[in-house]
C-alpha positions as CSV (number, residue, x, y, z in Angstrom):
1,M,0.0,0.0,0.0
2,K,1.4,3.4,-1.0
3,T,1.7,5.9,1.7
4,A,0.5,9.5,1.3
5,P,3.1,12.0,0.1
6,R,4.6,14.1,2.8
7,I,4.2,17.9,2.5
8,A,6.5,20.5,4.0
9,I,6.0,24.2,4.4
10,N,9.2,26.2,4.9
11,G,11.0,23.0,5.6
12,R,8.4,21.8,8.3
13,Y,6.6,18.6,7.5
14,L,2.9,18.9,8.2
15,D,2.6,15.4,9.7
16,E,5.1,16.5,12.4
17,V,3.2,19.7,13.4
18,E,1.9,19.2,17.0
19,T,-0.6,21.4,18.8
20,R,-0.6,21.4,22.6
21,I,-4.1,21.0,24.1
22,E,-4.6,21.8,27.7
23,F,-7.8,20.7,29.4
24,E,-9.3,23.5,31.5
25,H,-10.7,21.6,34.5
26,S,-7.9,19.1,34.9
27,Q,-4.1,18.8,34.9
28,L,-4.1,16.9,31.6
29,T,-2.2,18.1,28.6
30,A,-2.3,16.4,25.2
31,Y,-0.6,16.9,21.8
32,A,-2.5,16.6,18.6
33,R,-1.1,15.9,15.2
34,K,-2.3,14.3,12.0
35,P,-0.5,11.8,9.8
36,A,0.3,12.6,6.1
37,E,-3.0,11.1,4.9
38,H,-4.7,14.2,6.4
39,H,-2.7,16.7,4.3
40,R,-3.1,17.2,0.6
41,A,-1.5,19.5,-1.9
42,I,-3.4,20.2,-5.1
43,V,-1.0,21.5,-7.7
44,A,-2.7,23.5,-10.5
45,D,-1.5,24.4,-14.0
46,D,-1.8,28.1,-13.2
47,D,1.3,28.1,-10.9
48,S,-0.8,27.7,-7.7
49,V,-1.0,25.1,-5.0
50,T,-3.9,24.6,-2.7
51,L,-3.2,22.9,0.6
52,R,-6.1,21.0,2.3
53,I,-5.1,20.5,6.0
54,P,-6.7,20.1,9.4
55,P,-7.7,23.3,11.2
56,L,-5.4,22.7,14.2
57,T,-2.4,22.2,11.8
58,A,-3.2,25.5,10.0
59,L,-3.6,27.4,13.2
60,Q,-0.3,25.9,14.7
61,L,1.6,26.9,11.6
62,Y,0.6,30.6,12.2
63,V,1.1,30.4,16.0
64,D,4.7,29.1,15.7
65,G,5.7,31.4,12.9
66,T,6.0,28.8,10.1
67,L,3.5,30.9,8.2
68,S,3.4,34.7,8.5
69,A,0.4,37.0,8.5
70,D,2.3,39.0,5.9
71,R,0.7,38.0,2.6
72,N,4.0,39.0,0.8
73,A,6.1,36.6,2.9
74,L,7.6,33.8,0.8
75,V,6.6,30.2,1.5
76,S,8.5,27.3,0.2
77,I,6.6,24.1,-0.6
78,E,7.8,20.5,-0.8
79,V,5.6,17.6,-1.9
80,D,6.8,14.0,-1.7
81,G,10.5,15.2,-1.6
82,R,10.1,17.5,-4.6
83,Q,10.6,21.3,-4.1
84,L,7.8,23.2,-5.8
85,G,9.4,26.6,-5.3
86,E,8.4,29.8,-3.5
87,F,4.9,31.0,-3.1
88,V,2.9,33.7,-1.4
89,I,-0.4,33.1,0.4
90,E,-3.4,34.1,-1.7
91,W,-6.1,33.2,0.8
92,V,-7.0,30.9,3.7
93,R,-10.5,29.5,3.9
94,C,-12.5,26.9,5.9
95,A,-14.6,24.3,4.3
96,E,-18.0,25.4,3.1
97,R,-20.0,23.4,5.6
98,H,-18.1,24.7,8.7
99,F,-18.4,21.4,10.6
100,A,-15.9,20.7,13.3
101,G,-13.0,18.7,11.9
102,E,-13.5,19.9,8.3
103,P,-10.3,20.9,6.6
104,M,-8.9,24.4,6.0
105,F,-7.7,25.4,2.6
106,I,-4.6,27.5,2.0
107,R,-4.1,28.8,-1.6
108,L,-0.6,29.7,-2.6
109,R,0.4,31.5,-5.8
110,A,3.9,31.2,-7.3
111,S,6.1,34.1,-6.3
112,R,6.9,36.5,-9.2
113,S,10.6,36.5,-8.0
114,G,10.9,32.7,-8.1
115,G,8.9,29.5,-7.9
């Protein structure tokens, strides 16, 4: 059985992104992360890539600075060991149905200076 391709943003593999979860009324702390099967890169002919990833992964990428709120910041993308180049974030959206656990979508457009 073929495994899902691993995706890296700025050198960070998405299946290694952990989010710390603290439970308010107890001393328990957990760490959540999703395997590669939960991350998908859709590479289009128009020099764009759309990432489909879990919401906690998307949030953690911003919290830890892997992704910047600056829409002009360059983002490098790797899929299955292949560097796709440098991109800028065009938009971030949640799934249309807005159910808990539905994926987030991050659309990246190839940088004019590279990628």
